[in-house]
C-alpha positions in Angstrom: 14.7 -3.4 -58.7 12.5 -7.0 -57.4 10.8 -9.1 -59.7 7.7 -10.5 -58.0 5.3 -13.2 -59.4 5.9 -11.3 -62.9 5.3 -8.1 -61.4 8.1 -5.1 -61.5 8.8 -3.0 -58.2 11.1 0.0 -58.4 11.7 -0.1 -54.0 12.0 -2.3 -51.8 8.8 -4.6 -51.0 7.3 -3.6 -47.4 4.9 -5.9 -46.3 1.8 -4.3 -45.0 1.1 -4.0 -41.6 -2.6 -4.5 -39.7 -3.7 -4.6 -36.4 -4.6 -8.3 -35.5 -6.3 -7.1 -31.6 -6.4 -4.6 -30.1 -7.0 -4.2 -25.7 -7.7 -0.6 -24.3 -6.4 0.2 -21.0 -7.2 3.0 -18.7 -6.2 6.7 -18.8 -6.0 6.2 -23.4 -3.7 3.4 -23.6 -3.9 0.0 -25.6 -2.0 -2.7 -25.6 -2.0 -3.2 -29.5 -1.0 -6.2 -31.3 0.6 -5.9 -35.2 0.8 -8.8 -37.6 4.2 -8.8 -37.2 4.2 -10.3 -34.2 4.7 -7.6 -32.3 2.6 -6.0 -29.3 2.5 -2.1 -28.8 1.8 0.2 -26.2 0.2 3.1 -27.6 -0.8 6.4 -25.9 -4.4 7.8 -28.0 -4.2 10.5 -26.0 -2.0 11.6 -28.1 -4.3 11.6 -31.1 -5.4 15.6 -32.4 -8.2 17.3 -33.8 -12.0 17.1 -34.1 -12.2 13.7 -35.6 -10.9 11.9 -32.4 -12.7 13.6 -29.8 -15.3 11.5 -29.1 -12.7 9.3 -27.6 -12.9 11.0 -24.4 -16.1 9.2 -23.9 -14.7 6.4 -21.7 -17.9 3.9 -22.9 -16.4 4.8 -26.9 -12.5 4.5 -26.2 -13.4 1.1 -24.5 -14.8 -0.6 -27.6 -12.5 -0.3 -30.3 -13.5 -2.7 -33.0 -10.9 -4.3 -35.8 -12.2 -3.6 -39.6 -9.6 -5.3 -41.8 -6.6 -4.4 -39.6 -7.9 -1.1 -38.9 -8.5 -0.1 -35.2 -11.8 2.0 -35.8 -14.3 3.6 -33.2 -18.1 4.6 -32.5 -19.8 2.4 -35.7 -16.7 3.4 -38.0 -16.7 7.3 -37.3 -13.0 6.9 -36.2 -10.5 5.1 -37.5 -6.7 5.3 -37.2 -4.2 3.9 -40.0 -2.1 1.0 -38.3 1.1 2.4 -39.4 0.8 5.8 -37.6 -0.3 3.6 -34.1 2.9 1.3 -35.0 5.6 4.3 -35.5 3.6 6.2 -32.5 4.1 3.4 -29.8 6.6 2.0 -27.9 7.3 -2.1 -27.6 5.5 -3.5 -25.2 6.1 -7.0 -23.2 3.3 -8.2 -20.6 4.7 -8.5 -16.9 4.1 -11.4 -16.8 6.5 -12.7 -19.8 9.5 -12.1 -17.5 8.3 -15.2 -14.9 
């Protein structure tokens, strides 16, 4: 049990993860920077269901907008939880980082 600002929490206090930057790449891939400072590579082609079908349209996919730390597309008609992107992505190190 933890007490923070006079509030008692029964479990561990976890920081909410948000997206700070998203860069769409070719072939449905995205480089995503999170509030943790980490950059991760996410494959949007893994998103299933009719809600994500319009992401196959290259123009829609290439124009994500961040709203309150959440990646959205198509005027907010499509969104994806930052936690899902984080846990279903892999660490990314830019090619010039090793130079």
